[in-house]
C-alpha positions in Angstrom: -6.8 -8.8 -24.8 -7.3 -12.7 -24.2 -8.2 -13.3 -21.0 -9.9 -16.9 -21.4 -6.8 -18.6 -19.9 -7.9 -19.8 -16.4 -5.8 -21.0 -13.6 -6.6 -24.1 -10.9 -6.7 -21.8 -7.7 -9.5 -24.1 -6.1 -7.1 -25.6 -3.7 -4.4 -22.7 -3.4 -2.7 -23.8 -0.3 0.7 -22.6 -1.4 -0.4 -19.1 -2.4 -2.7 -18.7 0.9 0.4 -19.8 3.1 2.9 -17.4 1.3 0.5 -14.6 1.4 -0.2 -14.6 4.8 3.7 -14.7 5.8 4.3 -11.7 3.5 1.5 -9.7 5.0 2.8 -10.6 8.5 6.2 -9.6 7.8 4.5 -5.7 6.6 2.2 -5.7 9.5 4.4 -7.0 12.5 7.0 -4.1 11.8 4.5 -1.6 10.1 6.6 -1.5 7.1 5.0 0.2 3.7 4.7 -2.4 0.8 5.9 0.8 -1.6 9.0 2.5 -1.7 11.0 4.0 1.4 14.1 7.0 1.6 16.7 4.4 -0.3 14.4 4.4 -3.4 14.0 8.3 -3.4 17.6 8.8 -3.1 18.3 6.3 -5.9 15.8 8.0 -8.1 17.3 11.4 -7.4 21.0 9.9 -8.1 19.7 8.3 -11.1 17.8 11.7 -12.6 20.8 13.6 -11.6 23.3 11.6 -13.5 20.7 11.7 -16.5 20.8 15.4 -16.4 25.0 15.6 -16.3 25.6 13.2 -18.6 23.4 14.8 -21.2 24.3 18.2 -20.3 28.3 17.1 -20.5 27.9 15.4 -23.9 25.8 18.0 -25.7 27.1 21.2 -23.9 30.8 20.4 -22.9 31.6 17.9 -25.6 34.5 16.5 -24.6 37.2 14.4 -26.2 35.5 11.9 -28.7 36.9 8.7 -26.9 35.8 10.3 -23.4 32.2 11.3 -25.2 31.6 7.3 -26.4 32.4 5.9 -22.8 29.9 8.7 -21.7 27.6 7.7 -24.2 28.1 3.9 -23.1 27.2 5.2 -19.6 23.8 7.1 -20.6 22.8 4.1 -22.3 23.1 1.9 -19.0 21.2 4.9 -17.1 18.4 5.1 -19.4 18.2 1.4 -18.6 18.6 1.9 -14.9 15.8 4.6 -14.9 13.4 2.4 -16.5 14.0 -0.7 -14.2 14.2 1.5 -10.7 12.0 4.4 -11.7 9.4 3.8 -14.1 9.2 -0.1 -13.4 8.1 0.6 -9.6 5.9 3.5 -10.7 4.1 1.6 -13.4 3.1 -0.9 -10.8 2.0 1.8 -8.3 4.8 0.5 -5.8 7.2 3.3 -5.9 5.4 5.5 -3.4 2.0 5.3 -1.7 0.8 8.5 -3.4 -0.9 7.6 -6.2 0.1 11.1 -7.9 4.0 10.6 -7.1 3.5 7.1 -9.1 1.7 8.7 -12.0 4.1 11.5 -12.6 7.6 9.0 -12.4 5.7 6.5 -14.6 6.2 8.9 -17.4 9.9 9.0 -17.3 9.4 6.2 -19.5 7.7 8.9 -22.0 11.1 10.9 -21.3 12.8 8.5 -22.6 10.6 8.0 -25.9 8.6 5.1 -24.8 4.9 5.4 -23.8 3.6 4.5 -20.0 0.1 3.9 -21.4 1.1 0.8 -23.9 3.6 -0.6 -21.2 1.1 -0.7 -18.4 -1.5 -2.7 -20.6 1.2 -4.8 -22.5 3.3 -5.6 -19.0 1.1 -5.4 -16.2 -1.8 -7.3 -17.5 -0.5 -9.8 -20.3 3.0 -10.6 -19.2 2.4 -10.7 -15.5 -1.0 -12.8 -15.8 0.2 -15.4 -18.7 3.5 -15.4 -18.2 5.5 -17.6 -20.7 1.8 -18.9 -22.5 2.2 -18.5 -26.1 -0.2 -16.0 -27.7 -1.0 -14.3 -24.6 2.4 -12.8 -23.4 3.4 -10.5 -25.8 6.6 -10.3 -24.2 7.7 -13.9 -25.8 6.5 -12.8 -29.0 9.8 -11.4 -30.4 9.9 -11.0 -34.3 12.3 -13.3 -35.8 12.8 -15.0 -32.6 11.4 -18.6 -31.6 11.4 -18.7 -27.8 8.6 -20.7 -27.2 7.9 -24.6 -28.4 4.4 -23.4 -29.9 5.8 -20.8 -32.2 6.0 -21.9 -35.4 10.0 -22.7 -36.9 11.2 -20.7 -39.9 14.2 -21.4 -41.7 16.0 -18.4 -40.7 15.4 -19.3 -37.0 18.5 -21.5 -37.1 20.6 -18.9 -37.0 18.8 -17.2 -34.2 22.0 -17.9 -31.9 23.9 -16.0 -34.0 21.6 -12.7 -34.8 19.8 -12.4 -31.3 22.4 -10.2 -29.8 21.6 -7.8 -33.0 17.9 -7.9 -32.4 18.6 -7.1 -28.7 20.8 -4.3 -29.4 18.0 -2.7 -31.8 15.3 -3.8 -29.5 15.1 0.1 -28.0 15.0 1.6 -30.9 12.8 -0.7 -32.8 10.3 -0.1 -29.6 10.4 4.0 -29.6 10.6 4.4 -33.0 8.6 1.6 -34.5 6.4 -0.6 -32.2 4.9 2.1 -30.4 3.5 3.9 -33.9 2.4 0.1 -34.6 0.6 -0.2 -31.4 -0.7 3.3 -32.0 -2.5 2.9 -35.5 -3.3 -1.0 -35.1 -4.5 -0.3 -31.6 -3.4 -4.1 -31.0 -0.6 -5.8 -28.9 -0.3 -8.5 -31.2 -1.9 -10.3 -34.5 -4.0 -12.4 -32.3 -4.9 -9.9 -29.6 -8.1 -7.7 -29.5 -8.4 -4.1 -30.2 -7.7 -1.9 -27.0 -9.4 1.5 -26.1 -7.3 4.5 -26.7 -8.6 7.8 -24.6 -8.2 10.8 -26.4 -6.3 12.3 -23.4 -3.8 9.2 -24.3 -3.2 9.8 -27.8 -2.3 13.5 -27.1 0.5 12.6 -24.9 1.5 10.0 -27.1 2.2 12.6 -29.6 3.7 15.5 -27.2 6.1 13.0 -25.5 7.3 11.5 -28.5 7.8 15.3 -30.1 9.6 16.4 -26.8 12.0 13.0 -26.6 12.9 13.7 -30.3 13.4 17.7 -29.8 15.7 16.9 -26.8 17.7 13.8 -27.9 17.8 14.2 -31.8 17.3 17.6 -32.6 18.3 19.9 -30.0 22.3 17.6 -30.1 22.5 17.6 -33.8 22.1 21.4 -33.8 24.8 21.8 -30.8 27.1 18.8 -31.5 27.0 18.5 -35.3 24.3 15.9 -37.1 27.0 12.8 -37.3 28.2 13.2 -33.9 24.6 13.5 -32.1 23.4 10.3 -34.0 26.5 8.2 -33.5 26.1 9.2 -29.7 22.3 8.5 -29.4 23.2 5.0 -31.2 25.8 4.3 -28.9 23.3 5.0 -25.6 20.3 3.3 -27.8 22.2 -0.1 -28.2 23.4 -0.3 -24.9 20.2 0.4 -23.3 18.6 -2.2 -25.5 21.2 -4.8 -24.8 20.4 -4.0 -21.0 16.9 -4.4 -21.2 16.5 -7.4 -23.5 19.0 -9.5 -21.5 17.4 -8.6 -18.0 14.0 -9.7 -19.4 15.4 -12.9 -21.0 17.6 -14.1 -18.1 14.1 -14.0 -15.9 12.0 -16.1 -18.4 13.6 -17.8 -21.2 16.3 -19.8 -19.4 16.2 -23.5 -19.2 15.0 -23.8 -15.7 11.6 -22.1 -16.5 8.9 -23.7 -18.1 7.1 -22.9 -21.4 3.6 -24.5 -21.4 1.4 -25.6 -24.1 -2.0 -24.4 -22.8 -5.2 -27.1 -23.9 -8.8 -25.8 -23.0 -7.4 -22.6 -22.1 -6.8 -24.0 -18.7 -3.7 -24.0 -16.4 -3.2 -27.0 -13.9 -1.5 -25.4 -11.3 -2.9 -22.6 -9.1 -1.4 -19.0 -10.6 1.5 -18.3 -7.9 3.1 -21.8 -8.5 2.7 -21.1 -12.6 4.7 -17.7 -11.8 7.2 -19.6 -10.0 7.6 -22.5 -12.9 7.6 -19.8 -15.7 10.2 -17.2 -13.9 13.9 -17.5 -12.1 16.2 -14.9 -10.5 19.5 -14.6 -10.8 22.6 -13.1 -9.6 20.5 -12.3 -6.0 23.9 -11.9 -4.2 25.4 -8.9 -6.3 24.5 -5.9 -4.7 25.6 -3.9 -7.4 23.0 -5.5 -9.6 20.4 -5.6 -7.3 20.9 -1.8 -7.0 21.1 -1.2 -10.8 18.6 -3.7 -11.7 15.7 -2.4 -9.6 15.9 -5.8 -7.8 14.7 -7.2 -11.2 17.0 -10.3 -10.8 14.8 -10.8 -8.0 12.0 -11.6 -10.6 10.2 -14.4 -8.9 9.0 -12.1 -6.2 8.3 -9.2 -8.4 5.9 -11.8 -10.6 4.3 -12.8 -7.3 4.1 -9.8 -5.5 4.4 -6.6 -8.1 2.7 -4.0 -5.9 5.7 -4.3 -3.6 8.4 -2.1 -4.0 11.8 -3.8 -5.3 13.7 -2.8 -2.3 11.7 -5.4 -0.2 12.7 -8.1 -2.6 16.0 -9.3 -0.6 13.5 -10.0 2.4 10.6 -11.8 0.5 13.0 -13.9 -1.1 13.9 -15.6 2.3 10.4 -16.3 3.0 9.3 -17.7 -0.3 12.5 -20.4 -0.1 11.1 -21.4 3.2 7.5 -21.4 1.8 8.7 -23.2 -1.4 10.8 -25.7 0.9 7.5 -26.3 3.0 5.3 -27.0 0.3 8.0 -28.9 -2.1 7.8 -26.3 -4.8 10.4 -25.7 -7.2 12.1 -22.2 -7.0 14.4 -21.3 -9.9 17.4 -19.7 -9.4 20.9 -19.2 -11.1 24.0 -18.1 -9.0 25.3 -15.6 -11.5 24.5 -13.4 -13.8 27.0 -15.3 -16.3 25.4 -18.8 -15.5 22.0 -17.5 -16.2 23.2 -15.6 -19.4 24.6 -19.3 -20.6 21.1 -20.9 -19.9 19.7 -18.2 -21.9 21.9 -19.0 -24.9 20.9 -22.8 -24.4 17.1 -21.7 -25.2 17.8 -20.0 -27.8 20.0 -22.9 -29.9 17.3 -25.4 -28.8 14.5 -23.2 -30.2 16.6 -22.7 -33.2 15.8 -26.2 -34.2 
C-alpha cells in the first residue's frame, strides 16, 4: 500500500478544535461512541428480513410478479446490511465489544464479499487518501474516468450512457471476479504494493465463498429451478450493486468535491480539511435514507470520525457545521438525493471529454 502521501498537519487548528468539541459532546453526557439499542434493533430487523425474504422466495415460491418485487427488496436488504451492520462493525464502531464487531463484520462474507480485503482497501486506502488518484482504489473504476489525472480513453466519451450498467454489475463483479483477482495477485490495483495474506484468511476466504454459493445459487436452483433461481439472484444483485455504487459515488464523485493532483507526495491541507474537500453529504433531512443508508449520507462525519457509530452522525453534523463556520472552512452538502445524483452525472459527463 502506498503511504508516501503526507498531509500538512503542522498547524491543524481546525482539526484540534473539532476533535475537542466532539470529545466533549461524548464525555459530558457519558455517551459511548459505538452503537446503542437503536442500532441493535436495526440489525435484528435487517437480518430477520433477510431470512424471511430468502425463505419466502425459496420455499414458499409466490407468483412470479410478487417474487420479482421480493427480489428487488432482497437486493435493497443486501445493501442495507452492508451499510448498517457490516460497515459499522468493519470500522469497529458497532459495539464496544471487539468480538461482536468481528462477528458482525463477517456479514460481508455471508453476502459473498470478503471483510479482510474490504478492511485494507476501504479503512486504510480510501479513508486516508480520499479522491487521490493512485492511492484511493475506490475511484479506480474499470472503464470509468472519474479523476482528471486518469488517462482519457476513446470509450470514456460513452460513460454517461454505460455508467448505470457498470453500477448494476458492480456487486456481481466484486464477489465473483475482483475478490479472486485480489486473492491471486495479492494487490488492490496495478500501482499498489503486495499485501500480506495470512493462511487463516485464505481458509476463511474459500469457506465463506463456498457457503455463499451454496446458499444463494445451489440451494435455490435445486428447490426453485435453475432459471428462476438465477434470474432471482441476478435481480437482487443488480439492485444491490446500484445501491452500493450510487451511495458511494454521491459522497465523493460530485461537482462540489475536489480531485487533487498531488505534487511531491504532499497535500497542502491538514488531513481533516482534505476530507471535507473530497467528501459531500446528501439528503441529511430524510429520515428514511438516514435509516436505510446507515448514515452514509452523512459521509463527511463518517470520514472525519470513522470509529464513531453512524447513529451519532446527526449530532456530530451540528458540531461540524458550527466549527466550519468558525474557521471559514467549506462544508459540502446536497439538500436532496436527486440534486446529488444530478451533480454526479455532471461529473461523469465532464470526465468523458
